[in-house]
C-alpha positions in Angstrom: 28.1 19.5 -14.2 31.4 18.3 -15.8 32.2 14.7 -16.7 34.7 14.3 -13.9 32.0 15.5 -11.4 29.6 12.8 -12.7 32.4 10.2 -12.3 32.8 11.4 -8.8 29.1 10.9 -8.2 29.2 7.4 -9.5 32.0 6.6 -7.2 30.3 8.2 -4.2 27.1 6.2 -4.8 28.9 2.9 -5.2 30.8 3.6 -2.0 27.5 4.2 -0.2 26.1 0.9 -1.5 23.7 2.5 -3.9 24.2 0.8 -7.3 21.0 2.1 -8.8 21.9 5.7 -8.2 25.4 5.1 -9.4 24.2 3.6 -12.7 21.9 6.5 -13.3 24.8 8.9 -13.3 27.1 6.8 -15.5 25.9 8.3 -18.8 24.5 11.8 -18.1 24.6 12.8 -21.8 22.0 10.2 -22.8 18.3 10.4 -22.4 16.4 9.3 -19.3 15.1 6.1 -20.8 18.7 4.9 -21.3 19.8 6.2 -18.0 17.1 4.4 -16.0 17.8 1.3 -18.0 21.5 1.5 -17.2 20.6 2.1 -13.5 18.5 -1.1 -13.5 21.3 -3.1 -15.1 23.9 -1.8 -12.7 21.6 -2.7 -9.8 21.2 -6.3 -11.0 24.9 -6.5 -11.4 25.6 -5.4 -7.8 22.6 -6.2 -5.7 22.9 -8.7 -2.9 21.1 -11.8 -4.2 18.4 -13.5 -2.2 19.6 -16.6 -0.4 18.7 -19.9 -1.9 16.3 -21.8 0.4 16.8 -25.3 -1.0 13.5 -25.4 -2.9 12.5 -25.9 -6.5 12.6 -22.2 -7.5 14.9 -19.3 -7.5 14.9 -16.4 -6.7 13.2 -16.9 -3.3 12.3 -14.7 -0.4 12.3 -10.9 -0.4 13.7 -9.3 -3.5 15.8 -6.8 -1.5 18.4 -8.4 0.8 20.0 -5.1 1.8 18.7 -1.6 2.7 18.9 0.4 -0.5 17.9 4.0 -0.3 17.5 4.2 -4.1 16.0 1.1 -5.6 13.8 0.0 -8.4 10.1 0.4 -8.0 7.5 -1.2 -10.3 5.1 1.7 -9.9 7.3 4.8 -10.0 10.5 3.3 -11.8 12.5 4.0 -8.6 12.0 5.1 -5.0 14.3 7.2 -2.8 14.6 7.0 1.0 16.2 10.4 1.6 16.6 9.9 5.3 18.5 6.6 4.8 20.7 8.3 2.2 21.6 10.9 4.8 22.2 8.3 7.4 24.7 6.6 5.0 26.5 9.9 4.8 26.2 9.9 1.0 27.5 13.2 -0.5 25.6 12.9 -3.7 22.2 13.7 -2.2 22.0 17.2 -3.6 22.8 16.1 -7.2 20.2 13.3 -6.9 17.6 15.8 -5.7 18.2 18.1 -8.7 17.9 15.2 -11.1 14.6 14.0 -9.6 12.9 17.2 -8.7 10.5 17.0 -11.7 9.5 13.4 -10.8 7.6 14.0 -7.6 3.8 13.5 -7.6 1.3 16.1 -6.3 -1.2 14.9 -3.7 -4.6 16.4 -3.4 -7.0 16.8 -0.4 -8.8 13.8 -1.9 -5.9 11.4 -2.2 -7.3 8.2 -0.9 -5.4 5.0 -1.7 -2.4 6.4 -3.4 -1.5 8.8 -6.2 -0.6 7.6 -9.7 0.2 4.0 -8.8 0.9 2.0 -11.9 0.6 -1.7 -11.2 0.9 -3.9 -14.3 1.2 -7.5 -15.5 4.0 -8.7 -17.8 3.1 -10.9 -20.7 4.3 -14.0 -18.9 2.7 -16.4 -21.4 4.6 -14.8 -24.3 7.9 -14.8 -22.5 7.8 -18.4 -21.5 6.6 -19.5 -25.0 9.0 -17.4 -27.0 11.9 -16.6 -24.6 13.7 -13.3 -24.2 16.2 -14.1 -26.9 13.4 -13.5 -29.4 12.7 -10.2 -27.7 16.3 -9.2 -28.2 15.9 -10.0 -31.9 12.9 -7.6 -32.1 14.9 -4.9 -30.3 17.8 -5.2 -32.7 15.5 -4.3 -35.6 14.7 -0.9 -34.0 16.3 2.3 -35.1 19.7 2.9 -33.4 19.5 5.2 -30.4 18.9 5.5 -26.7 15.6 3.6 -26.8 17.1 0.6 -28.5 20.2 0.7 -26.4 18.2 1.1 -23.2 16.3 -2.0 -23.9 19.5 -3.9 -24.7 20.8 -2.8 -21.3 17.7 -4.3 -19.7 18.2 -7.6 -21.6 21.9 -7.6 -20.6 21.0 -6.9 -17.0 18.5 -9.7 -16.9 21.1 -12.0 -18.3 23.6 -10.9 -15.7 21.0 -11.4 -13.0 20.3 -14.9 -14.3 24.0 -15.8 -14.5 24.7 -14.6 -11.0 21.7 -16.7 -9.8 23.1 -19.7 -11.6 26.5 -19.3 -9.9 24.8 -19.0 -6.5 22.8 -22.2 -7.2 25.8 -24.2 -8.3 27.7 -23.1 -5.2 24.7 -24.1 -3.0 24.5 -27.5 -4.7 20.9 -26.8 -5.8 19.1 -29.7 -7.6 20.4 -30.3 -11.1 16.9 -29.9 -12.5 16.7 -26.3 -11.3 20.1 -25.5 -12.6 19.3 -27.0 -15.9 16.1 -25.0 -16.2 17.8 -21.8 -15.2 20.4 -22.2 -17.9 17.6 -22.2 -20.4 14.8 -19.9 -19.2 13.8 -17.2 -19.5 15.9 -16.6 -22.6 14.9 -19.7 -24.4 11.3 -21.1 -24.6 10.2 -23.4 -21.7 9.8 -27.0 -22.8 7.8 -28.4 -19.9 5.7 -27.3 -17.0 8.5 -27.1 -14.5 10.6 -24.9 -16.7 7.6 -22.7 -17.3 7.1 -22.2 -13.6 10.8 -21.5 -13.1 10.6 -18.9 -15.8 7.4 -17.4 -14.5 8.9 -17.0 -11.0 12.1 -15.4 -12.4 10.2 -12.9 -14.5 8.1 -12.1 -11.5 11.2 -11.0 -9.6 12.6 -9.2 -12.7 9.4 -7.1 -12.8 9.7 -6.2 -9.1 7.3 -8.7 -7.6 4.0 -7.0 -8.6 1.3 -9.2 -10.1 1.8 -12.9 -10.9 -0.9 -12.8 -13.6 -3.1 -15.6 -15.1 -1.3 -18.8 -14.0 -3.8 -21.5 -14.8 -4.3 -20.0 -18.3 -0.6 -19.3 -19.0 0.8 -22.5 -17.7 -1.8 -24.9 -19.1 -0.2 -25.4 -22.6 2.7 -27.1 -20.8 0.5 -29.3 -18.6 0.9 -33.1 -19.0 -1.1 -34.3 -16.1 1.4 -33.3 -13.4 0.5 -32.4 -9.8 2.5 -29.2 -9.1 0.7 -28.0 -6.0 3.9 -27.9 -4.0 5.7 -26.0 -6.8 2.8 -23.5 -7.0 2.9 -23.1 -3.2 6.6 -22.3 -3.3 5.9 -19.6 -5.8 3.0 -18.3 -3.7 5.3 -18.1 -0.7 7.6 -15.9 -2.8 4.6 -13.7 -3.7 3.5 -13.6 -0.1 7.0 -12.6 1.2 7.1 -9.7 -1.3 3.5 -8.5 -0.6 2.7 -9.3 -4.2 -0.7 -8.8 -5.7 -3.2 -10.4 -8.0 -3.7 -13.5 -10.1 -6.9 -14.2 -12.0 -8.3 -17.8 -12.4 -10.5 -19.0 -15.2 -12.9 -18.6 -17.0 -11.4 -21.5 -19.0 -11.1 -23.8 -16.0 -8.6 -26.6 -16.1 -6.8 -28.9 -13.7 -4.3 -26.2 -12.8 -7.2 -24.0 -11.6 -7.9 -26.6 -8.9 -4.2 -26.9 -8.1 -3.9 -23.2 -7.6 -6.9 -23.2 -5.2 -5.3 -26.0 -3.2 -1.9 -24.3 -3.1 -3.2 -21.0 -1.8 -4.6 -22.4 1.5 -3.5 -20.4 4.5 -1.6 -17.7 2.5 -2.5 -14.1 2.2 -1.0 -13.6 -1.2 -1.3 -13.7 -4.2 -4.9 -12.3 -4.3 -6.8 -14.9 -6.3 -9.5 -13.5 -8.5 -11.9 -16.4 -9.5 -13.8 -15.4 -12.6 -17.2 -17.0 -12.1 -19.4 -18.2 -15.0 -22.7 -20.0 -14.9 -20.8 -23.1 -16.1 -18.2 -23.1 -13.4 -17.8 -26.8 -12.4 -18.9 -28.0 -8.9 -15.3 -29.0 -8.0 -14.2 -25.4 -8.5 -16.8 -24.2 -6.1 -15.8 -27.0 -3.6 -12.1 -26.2 -3.7 -12.8 -22.4 -3.5 -14.9 -23.1 -0.3 -12.2 -25.3 1.2 -9.6 -22.6 0.6 -11.8 -19.9 2.2 -12.4 -22.1 5.2 -8.6 -22.0 6.0 -9.1 -18.3 6.7 -6.9 -17.0 3.9 -9.6 -14.9 2.3 -8.9 -16.6 -1.0 -10.3 -16.6 -3.6 -12.4 -13.5 -4.2 -15.2 -13.9 -6.7 -15.7 -11.9 -10.0 -18.8 -11.9 -12.2 -17.3 -12.8 -15.5 -20.4 -12.1 -17.6 -20.9 -8.6 -16.0 -17.2 -7.7 -16.3 -17.0 -8.7 -20.0 -20.3 -6.9 -20.8 -19.1 -3.7 -19.0 -15.6 -3.9 -20.7 -17.2 -4.3 -24.1 -19.5 -1.4 -23.5 -16.7 0.9 -22.2 -14.1 -0.2 -24.7 -15.9 -1.2 -28.0 -12.6 -1.0 -29.9 -10.9 -3.7 -28.0 -11.1 -7.2 -29.5 -12.9 -9.9 -27.4 -9.6 -11.9 -27.3 -7.9 -9.1 -25.6 -10.8 -8.4 -23.2 -10.6 -12.0 -22.1 -7.1 -11.2 -20.6 -8.9 -9.4 -17.8 -7.0 -9.5 -14.5 -7.3 -7.1 -11.7 -3.9 -5.7 -10.8 -2.7 -4.3 -7.5 -5.6 -4.6 -5.1 -8.0 -5.4 -8.0 -7.8 -2.5 -10.5 -9.2 -3.6 -13.8 -6.5 -4.2 -16.5 -5.6 -6.6 -19.3 -2.7 -8.9 -18.6 0.4 -8.3 -20.7 -0.9 -5.4 -22.7 -2.1 -2.5 -20.6 -0.8 0.5 -18.6 -3.5 1.3 -16.1 -3.3 4.1 -13.5 -4.1 2.0 -10.5 -5.0 3.9 -8.4 -4.4 7.3 -10.0 -6.3 9.3 -7.5 -8.9 9.1 -4.8 -12.0 11.2 -4.4 -13.1 11.6 -0.7 -16.8 12.1 -1.4 -17.6 12.5 2.3 -15.1 15.3 2.7 -16.8 17.1 -0.2 -20.2 16.4 1.3 -19.3 17.6 4.8 -18.0 20.9 3.5 -20.8 21.5 1.1 -23.5 20.6 3.7 -22.2 23.1 6.2 -22.1 25.9 3.7 -25.1 25.2 1.5 -27.8 23.4 3.5 -29.2 26.7 4.9 -29.7 28.0 1.4 -31.7 25.0 0.1 -35.5 25.1 0.0 -35.9 21.4 -0.9 -34.0 18.2 -1.2 -33.4 18.3 -4.9 -31.8 21.7 -4.7 -29.5 20.4 -2.0 -28.7 17.2 -4.0 -28.1 18.9 -7.3 -25.8 21.4 -5.6 -23.8 18.6 -4.1 -23.4 16.9 -7.5 -22.2 20.2 -9.0 -19.6 20.5 -6.1 -18.4 16.9 -6.7 -18.1 17.5 -10.4 -16.0 20.5 -9.8 -13.6 18.8 -7.4 -13.4 15.7 -9.6 -12.4 17.9 -12.6 -9.7 19.6 -10.6 -8.3 16.2 -9.4 -8.3 14.7 -12.8 -6.5 17.7 -14.2 -3.8 17.2 -11.6 -3.5 13.5 -12.6 -3.2 14.4 -16.2 -0.6 17.0 -15.6 1.5 14.4 -13.7 1.0 11.8 -16.4 2.2 14.3 -19.0 5.4 15.1 -17.1 5.9 11.4 -16.3 5.8 10.5 -19.9 8.8 12.7 -20.5 10.9 12.3 -17.4 10.0 9.0 -15.7 10.3 6.1 -18.2 9.8 2.4 -17.3 12.4 0.4 -19.2 11.6 -3.0 -17.5 7.8 -2.7 -18.2 8.7 -1.4 -21.7 10.4 -4.8 -22.3 7.8 -7.0 -20.7 4.4 -5.4 -21.8 3.1 -5.6 -25.4 3.4 -3.5 -27.7 6.1 -1.1 -26.5 9.0 -2.7 -28.4 7.1 -2.8 -31.7 6.0 0.8 -31.3 9.4 1.9 -30.2 7.8 3.8 -27.3 8.3 3.7 -23.5 5.6 2.1 -21.4 4.8 5.5 -19.8 4.8 7.4 -23.1 2.2 5.5 -25.2 4.0 2.2 -25.8 1.5 -0.2 -24.2 -1.5 -1.4 -26.2 -4.2 0.0 -24.0 -4.4 2.9 -21.5 -6.9 3.9 -18.9 -7.1 5.2 -15.3 -8.8 3.9 -12.2 -10.1 6.5 -9.7 -11.0 5.4 -6.1 -14.3 6.7 -4.7 -14.2 6.8 -0.9 -17.1 7.6 1.4 -19.8 6.7 -1.2 -22.0 4.8 1.2 -21.5 7.5 4.0 -22.8 10.1 1.5 -25.8 7.9 0.6 -26.9 7.4 4.2 -26.2 11.1 5.0 -28.4 12.1 2.1 -31.2 9.8 3.3 -31.0 11.3 6.8 -31.2 14.9 5.6 -34.0 14.1 3.2 -36.1 12.6 6.0 -35.2 14.8 9.0 -34.8 18.2 7.3 -36.9 18.2 4.2 -39.7 15.5 4.7 -40.5 15.4 8.4 -39.0 18.8 9.1 -37.8 17.8 12.6 -34.9 20.2 12.2 -34.1 23.2 10.1 -30.6 23.5 8.6 -29.1 25.5 11.5 -30.4 23.2 14.3 -29.5 20.1 12.3 -25.9 21.1 11.8 -25.6 22.4 15.4 -26.9 19.1 16.8 -24.5 17.2 14.5 -21.5 19.3 15.6 -22.4 18.8 19.3 -22.4 15.0 18.6 -25.2 14.5 21.1 -25.5 10.7 21.5 -29.3 10.7 21.3 -29.1 12.7 18.1 -26.5 10.4 16.5 -28.8 7.5 17.5 -31.7 9.3 15.8 -29.6 9.6 12.6 -28.9 5.9 12.7 -32.6 5.1 12.8 -33.2 6.8 9.5 -33.6 4.8 6.3 -30.3 3.4 5.1 -28.5 1.5 2.4 -27.9 -2.2 3.0 -31.3 -3.5 4.2 -33.1 -4.0 0.8 -35.1 -0.8 1.2 -36.2 0.1 -2.3 -36.6 3.8 -1.7 -33.2 4.1 0.0 -31.5 2.0 -2.6 -33.1 4.1 -5.4 -31.3 7.2 -4.0 -28.1 5.1 -3.6 -28.3 4.1 -7.3 -29.0 7.7 -8.4 -26.1 9.1 -6.4 -23.7 6.4 -7.5 -24.5 7.0 -11.2 -24.1 10.7 -10.9 -20.8 10.4 -9.2 -19.5 7.9 -11.7 -20.7 10.1 -14.6 -18.6 13.0 -13.2 -15.4 11.1 -14.2 -16.4 11.4 -17.8 -15.5 15.1 -17.8 -11.9 14.3 -18.7 -9.9 11.8 -20.8 -6.7 10.4 -19.4 -3.5 12.0 -20.9 -2.6 8.9 -22.9 -6.1 7.9 -23.8 -8.8 5.6 -22.6 -11.2 6.6 -19.8 -11.3 7.3 -16.1 -12.9 4.2 -14.5 -14.6 4.6 -11.1 -13.9 2.1 -8.4 -14.4 1.7 -4.7 -11.4 0.0 -3.2 -10.9 1.1 0.4 -8.0 -1.2 1.4 -6.4 0.3 4.5 -7.4 3.9 3.7 -10.9 4.3 5.0 -9.8 5.0 8.6 -7.4 7.7 7.8 -9.7 9.2 5.2 -12.3 9.8 7.9 -9.9 11.1 10.5 -10.3 14.8 9.9 -14.0 14.8 8.8 -16.5 16.2 11.3 -19.6 14.3 12.3 -21.9 13.5 9.4 -25.6 12.7 9.1 -24.9 9.0 8.5 -24.3 8.8 12.3 -20.5 9.1 12.3 -18.8 11.0 15.0 -15.8 13.3 14.3 -12.9 11.3 12.9 -14.7 8.0 12.6 -13.7 5.7 9.6 -15.5 5.9 6.3 -17.6 2.9 5.1 -15.6 0.0 3.6 -15.9 0.3 -0.2 -19.5 -0.4 -1.3 -20.5 -2.3 1.9 -23.0 -0.9 4.3 -21.9 1.1 7.3 -21.0 -1.5 9.9 -23.9 -2.5 12.1 -26.6 -1.1 9.8 -27.0 -4.3 7.7 -29.5 -5.7 10.2 -31.6 -7.9 7.8 -29.0 -10.5 6.9 -26.7 -11.1 3.9 -29.5 -11.6 1.3 -30.9 -8.1 2.0 -27.4 -6.6 2.1 -26.5 -8.1 -1.3 -29.9 -7.1 -2.8 -29.1 -3.5 -1.8 -25.5 -3.7 -3.3 -26.8 -5.2 -6.5 -29.1 -2.2 -7.0 -26.1 0.1 -7.3 -25.2 0.6 -11.0 -22.0 -1.5 -10.5 -21.4 -1.8 -14.2 -20.4 1.9 -14.1 -17.8 1.1 -11.4 -15.7 -0.9 -13.7 -12.5 -0.2 -11.8 -14.0 -2.6 -9.4 -16.6 -2.1 -6.7 -15.3 -4.1 -3.7 -17.8 -5.8 -1.4 -16.4 -7.3 1.8 -18.5 -9.9 3.7 -17.7 -12.0 6.8 -19.1 -15.6 6.9 -18.9 -18.5 9.3 -17.3 -21.7 8.1 -20.5 -23.7 8.0 -22.3 -21.0 6.1 -19.6 -21.2 3.4 -19.9 -24.9 3.2 -23.7 -24.8 2.8 -24.5 -21.6 1.0 -21.4 -20.2 -0.8 -22.5 -20.9 -4.4 -26.1 -19.9 -3.8 -25.1 -16.6 -2.2 -22.5 -15.7 -4.9 -24.5 -16.7 -8.0 -27.7 -15.0 -6.6 -25.8 -11.8 -6.2 -24.2 -12.0 -9.6 -27.5 -12.7 -11.3 -28.7 -9.3 -10.0 -25.7 -7.5 -11.3 -23.1 -7.7 -8.5 -19.6 -7.5 -9.9 -17.3 -8.7 -7.1 -17.4 -10.1 -3.6 -14.7 -11.2 -1.2 -15.0 -13.1 2.0 -13.3 -13.2 5.4 -13.8 -16.4 7.4 -12.7 -15.6 10.9 -14.7 -15.7 14.1 -15.4 -12.8 16.4 -13.7 -14.8 19.2 -10.5 -15.2 17.2 -10.5 -11.4 16.3 -10.9 -10.4 20.0 -8.2 -12.9 21.1 -5.9 -11.6 18.3 -6.4 -8.0 19.6 -5.5 -9.1 23.1 -2.8 -11.7 22.2 -1.3 -10.9 18.8 1.5 -13.4 19.3 -1.0 -16.2 19.2 -2.4 -15.2 15.8 0.6 -14.3 13.6 -1.1 -16.1 10.6 -4.6 -14.7 11.1 -5.8 -13.2 7.8 -8.7 -10.9 6.8 -9.8 -9.3 3.6 -9.1 -5.6 3.3 -10.0 -3.7 0.2 -9.1 -5.9 -2.8 -6.7 -8.2 -1.0 -6.0 -10.3 2.1 -3.8 -9.0 4.9 -2.3 -10.4 8.1 -4.5 -9.1 10.9 -1.5 -8.1 13.1 -0.3 -5.7 10.4 -3.5 -3.6 10.6 -3.7 -0.4 12.7 -5.8 -0.5 15.9 -8.6 1.4 14.1 -8.7 -1.0 11.1 -8.8 -4.0 13.5 -11.8 -2.4 15.2 -13.6 -2.0 11.8 -13.0 -5.7 10.9 -14.4 -6.7 14.3 -17.5 -4.5 13.6 -18.3 -6.3 10.3 -21.4 -8.3 10.6 -20.7 -12.1 10.8 -23.3 -14.0 8.9 -24.3 -17.6 9.6 -27.7 -17.6 8.0 -29.2 -16.4 4.7 -31.7 -14.1 6.4 
């Protein structure tokens, strides 16, 4: 394509209201890092700014105030709505398709919960302490070329974005305090707590409204006894309106920890991750309980000792000071704030899909349970290896053709290494893989073990025939078999064995840029779709029924109370599921007030890693299903985050209703 043709493309995309695409074609002779950086700068120069809402922070509201078909994306650098481009009548579609053909991901039959998502967390603390002017000084020391020039484009774009914001604020007669702060941050260091929050909010928007990071830890050096609950709430509303993600609290608790817990009440986002230690003060427990009782699902609870031990074991080369920067990103995928590039989630493994296919082909050839079990593990290992190879091939291509200039600026050590975020620049790399249907496989194995191999009530053919016919009495018989979730030692021993074998299967491969593949079970909104095409299975599912929710028992089978359920969950080798093993539980308000600390600390002492709580009654759920307009602010926990109930599909709403609601310890 000749230069004048590229100039025509730039003009066409500007005329179509697509500044990111226009910027990408402005310098076709330069490498992709520079071109994407230029595209981002041009977008900031021309995007419609969010309206100022009269508050203490800016930007506010949703980051995109217009329908852009081509726009920045924190996970994939950019996203394209091809249909919208066509609706706009843009004549540059074919050229854009040619330029981006190598950038598309490849999905697998096991894609559960996304493919090669890359949430991340900027080094907010460093930015507000040092200012972006110091970053520019570091960039200027790099060797001349497209990488250095691309980073300078990002810095220039942020400055333009900030200057445009200042002009808007002055025109809107915003408070002088806000204007004064915005003249300084994020380019100069913040000098007080208010300026630090203003800078934090601005960088959150610059990064695309992903994860707000470790607020209580990062802001505390500026704390002088102020009460900033209202300011934090304004920031949280911004996070909420952009469907932002996670923020860890503790383990060095301080007055801002309490203010964060007070500010989150009634909001679905950010997802607060409270890092629990044996020394956590009573007032933290009290404020956490009061936040939960508002129905926001915040905070979730994380076993600090268990996470740090597992991180140290898995990453012995990482200094303790870096491991202490633990913060689940996205839903809750394990990463280190400000310094890591974590595939989150890089792939899903639909274990029940593998189980269903294997059972129907192999059960008739197995003379005993161990033969059946070992064959299943071999099949899982094979499918896992194939899936991880696909992920690695994508990461290899991505490192060459899909750079991330914004993340390269904001995450350590990309500038100092002179490498893009997606090509080895970050300090640490690993990958989180989502295991779906784990508990369904466990209960299915228990049913086959009892009915086919121990009691011999069925042979392989009659068992599968009865399963496929979905006779209600047969499904009821399946549900009467031993199961996970009721503190049955024999059942839980098989659950532990299977979980360990599945987790070990991820060790067959090493991620393209290094690190390890970390198992997780984070079935946010995916477990209904993941089961939609799977035939009936021996756990008592009918054709198309949802999978189990993360590591929780199949709904309705946890019949012996929350203590028994947690005892079963704690027997799983959760330390191997370091990507995060999600456990959802629904509790009544009085139960939370009376038993929250005992329940959580008891579970964590046994090895539980994470637990998250919905506090919403069956009556409210039923009324919300019938009258959604009455419950626009009803929130439940899904996967690793909170979500507005009205946004869920009918199938997901039904699964939330089916969760056992506990009001007693037993």
